[in-house]
N, C-alpha and C positions, 0 to 999 in steps of 0.2 A: 504494500499497497503504501502510496506518494504523496503526500502536503506540496499542491502548488496553488500562490499567489496570483490573487487575479483582482482586479481593479471592473466594478462592473458603471462603464461610464451610456449618457441618454443625450442624443442631438436633438434635439424639440420631438421625444420619443419614443427615436429610432434610434435601442439601446445596444449595448455590446457588452460584450465580456473582452479584457482589453488584459493583456500576459506581455511582461516584455520576457526578451529572447533570455535574459539573464537569470530573471529565475523560474523559465522550464527549462534550460541548463542546469539547474540545483535541484531540481524536482526530478529531476532524469525520467521524462515526461515524454513519452512518442503520442504528438497529439496528431491521430488517425480520424478518421473518418467516421466512427461510430461512436468516439469520444468527443469530440467534437460536437456532432448531432447528441448526445447524451448531460450533455454540457450547459447547452441550448435548451433542454427541454423544459417548459416551463412548468410543470406539474413535480417531476423527478428528477429536475437540475440547479444550475440558476438563473435559469431562463434569460434568451436572449435572441432578436433578431441575426444575430450575427458575432463572429470571434476573429481576435484580431490580433494580431501578433508583432511587436513593435522590436526590433531589431536594429543592430549592428547594423553600417552600411560603408564602405569602404571609400565609396567617391564622395557620398553625397550623408547629409545630416542624421538620417536614418531612413527604415523600410518599413514598410505598413505590406503584411500579409492579411490576407481577409478574407477568411471561409464564411460563406452563407449559415445559416441552419442547419440544413442538412449535412454538412457536413464538409462540404468538395470547394476549394476554393474558386472565388471569384476574382474578375483584373479589376473590378474598381467599385467604391463603396462614397460618395459621396459627406454623410453626418460620420460615417467610418472612418472618412480624410479626415473631419476636423475636431475629431474625440482622440485619434493618433497623432494627433500635432500638440492638442494641447496635455496628451498624455506624455508625448516627451519632453515635451515644455516644461514640466510640472516634473521630471527624469534629470533635465538636465543636459540632456542630447542635445539638443536644439535650443535657438534663444527664441528671439519673441517673431524672428521672422529666418524663414527657412528656405530647402527642396528640399525636399525626400520623396525616396522608391515606392509605386506605385505597380501591380500587375499590370495596367494602362502611359506606366511610363514614369519621367520625373516628374511631382507638382509644385505649387509655389505656398506654403503657407503661411499665414500672420496670424499673432493672437493678442487681442486688449483685453478693457478688464470684465467684459461682458460678452466676445464674442467670441468668436473660429473662425477666422475667412481659411479659403483654399483656390486656388483656380485649378478646372479641370482641364484634360489633357484638350487639346484642339480640334473642333469638330466640325463637321462637312454639316451646309448644311438642310435639314430636316427634307425627306422624302415628304411632301406633301398632300393631304390625298390619298392616298397609297386603298386599293382596295384589295381583300386576304381575299381567302379562298369562301372565305364563307362568307362573302357578300360586304360584311362590314366595312365602312371606310373607315379609317384612323390616319394618323402623322405619323410620321417616324422618325427620330432623333439617336442617333447616339453617343453618349456622351462616359464615353466610357464603358457603357454595357448597354444593349438594343431596349427602345420602353419606346412603344405604342402611346400615343397621346391622344383625346376623344375631347370633344366640346360639352359642355354638360349644362341647363339650366338651373338641376338642382340635385347636388351632388351627392344631396343627402337621401337621396331616393333614389341612384342606381343602385342594385342585387351586387353588387360586387361578390360576394360568393362564388355567385353565376357565372357573372360575366368577366370574372378578371382569369378565369381560367378556357374557357371559352377562347378567349381571344389570346391568352398567357400557349395555347397548347396550339395552337390555328397552321397550320400546316407551311403557312410563308415563311413562316422562324423557325423553324426545324432546320439542325436540329437541335439545337441548344434553348431555343423559344427567350419568347419577351417581356420585360415588366409592361405594365400597364399605366395608367393612369386619366385619373378622369378629374378636368378643372371646371369651376367654376364663376363665371365675371363678379365681381361687390360692387370694382368702380374701376378706373381706366388702366390704372396700374398695381390692381392688385385683385388676387384669384387667392381660391379655394383651391385645394386640391385633395385627393385618394388616392391612392397607390396600391394597386396590388403583386406585394414581387413576390418573381425568381426569387427561384431554394428556400426561399419562408416558407412559399404556396399559399400565402393570406396578407391577411390587410397589416402595414405595417404603420403606425403614427405619424410616419414622418420618410423621404425617399429625398435623400440629397439630390442623386445623380437623377430622378423622376421630376424631381423639380427645376432642372437645369433643363434637363428635358422640355418641358411642357413650357419656357420660361420662353424660349430658343424659338417653338416653333409658334405660342403664342408672338412672340415679334417678326416674326419671316412671314407671318398671316396678317401684317400689321392691326395686331387687335391693345398690342403691348408694345412700351415703349423702355426702354433699361431708365433703369435697375426699374426689374418686376418683384414684387414680395408677394411669395403664396402663406398662406395660412393651413397648417396641416391640423388633419385631425386631432394631433395631439393639444394644438392650444396657441402653438408656436406659428412664430415667422418665421422662413428662411426668404433672402435678399439674393435673387440673378442677375449681375451688372454682365452687360454684351456687349462685348469689340467687336469689330470686320475688321479683321486682315486676312486679304490676300485670297479673298474667297473661304478661308474658313472663319469659324466664329470661335475667341478668347470667352471663356465663363468663370467666371469669379460667383462664389458659395459660401455667404456669411448666414450665421446664424449663431447659437447657444450650444457648447457641448459642455457638462454636465456630470460632474461626477456624483452618481449615485455611495456606492458604499464600495470600501473591500472586507476581502474577507481571505480564508483558505480552501480551497476545498481538497478531498482524499478522492486519489482517482487508483481503482484494480491495476498492478504491475501488466 
């Protein structure tokens, strides 16, 4: 039986188990997919949307390795990146401004008194009004991971439990699938958002890459100007700044990153 130290964090309600590589090494634990899935289980484990390892990097300030709650590694997580930066800053691995490695490439981060901001990998223009194999029309954007975006008159009335998997598993997204977001206009530059996340296979209280993808879609549709504010299901606000650069879009995601608690968990060898 090994004892592993962890920190539980959330970014706008999107919650993560965060572990340093030094604590992982000290515990001599192998974080296999079944172990990660068990740790993220909300009834039988710590409970989280994902797990993050913050590790030393030879070239940049640190490296973020991200796993969804199904135990499998994903390229990118916007809110996870913000939590990872806040965690690394607290450990002294990075100053208030820095650059760190992710599965989608290096990104910038900065931390303030009540916010953490990260840049996302440069992205191409979204594919607007894309028709799925099912016949549904969606807007597609990849902000490190693929997202489908739909505009709704009332996101609270969307049957996300049924519609989320229906779109997420559409044949157009094979083999890996896509995340699905619904947005509702509140005012000119403010929207409400709900997200069904692949890998979690459920609605999450927030999704940073989903908020960023939705903001980019709204911007390219001419329905919003930068910055775009998105009210999450968790009640917090994420803000996305958009900058066009040589046919690509640079996106910056800003919002809260909070430590909920720290602890230790016993893991069978």
